[in-house]
N, C-alpha and C positions, 0 to 999 in steps of 0.2 A: 597227164604225166608230162613234165617238162623235158626239154632236150637233154639236160644234164642227168635227170633221173633215168631216161632211156639209155644214155651212154653208160652210166654206172651199172645198170641192170645187164646190159650186153657184156660188159667186162666181167661181171660176176659169173654169168653163164659160161663164158669162154674159159674162165679159170676153173670152174667146176668140171667142164668138159675135158680139160687137160688133165686134171687129177684123175678122173675116171679112166681116161685113156692110158695113163701111166700105170694104174692099178691093173687094168685089163690086159695090157700088153707090155709087161716089164722087159721082155727080151728085145723089143724094138727100140728101147730108149738108149740114147748115148749117154755115157757118163761125163757130164760137164763139170762135176765137182773137182776133177783133177786139174782143170784149166784154171789158172790163177788170174783172176780179173779184178779190177778195182771195184766192180759192183757185185762181187760174189756175196752170197747170203751172209756169211760170217762177218764180212766187212760192213755191209749195210746195217747190220744189227749192232755194230760197234759204235758207241757214243763218240769215240774219237774221230771215226770216219765222218760221221754226221757233222761234228763240230768243225772239222777241217773244211768240208764243203761249204758250210754256212759262213765260215770266216772269209772264204773267197767270194761268195755271193753277197754277203752283208745286207740281207733284207732289213729294212728299217721299221716296218710296221708288223704287227702281230699277224695280220692277214697274209702278208707276203712271206712271213716266216713259215706259217702253216703250209702255204702253197709250195714253198721250196722243199720242205720235208716230205710232203705228199709226192712231189716229183721224183724224189730219190727212190721211192718205192714203186714207181710207175711200172717198171718192167718186171718186178717180182710179185705182181698182184697189187693189192691196195693196202692201205693202212687205215685203221679206224680212227675216229676222232679221239677216242679214249687213249689209244696208243700214241697218237700225236701229242696229246697233252702230257703223257708220261715222258716222252722224249724231251719235250720242252722243259718239264720240271727237272729232269736229270741234268740238262744243260745249265739250268739255273743253279742247281745244287753244286755242280762242279765248277761254278763261276766262269762259264764260257760266255753267258749272256745275262743281261739284266733287263727286265721289262717294267716300264712305268707308263701307265695310261696308254696301253697298246703301242708304245714305242719301244723298239728293241735297241739296246746298246750293247757293245761287245767289250768284254773285260780283258781279252787277250789279244 
């Protein structure tokens, strides 16, 4: 198993442990949904939020675009490759980005 595989596995185990803990002890949880933060779950799932962040970062290659999207979901768990591609296709449909031969250009 490579280092990245081990790291990914440990992240998944931690995520599952947190979910189990939340289900088992709901009274000990603090309600963080009332706190308005730029990385709250409703914002991070918003395509406008992702587009705004990417327009600031401006990754130029497909690989760096995927890494940037993955980094946005870093603290909320992880994002699957399938979901990454959905986000990228939404960005293309909404004319935020254009991809030609693994090169990303920004239309806005």
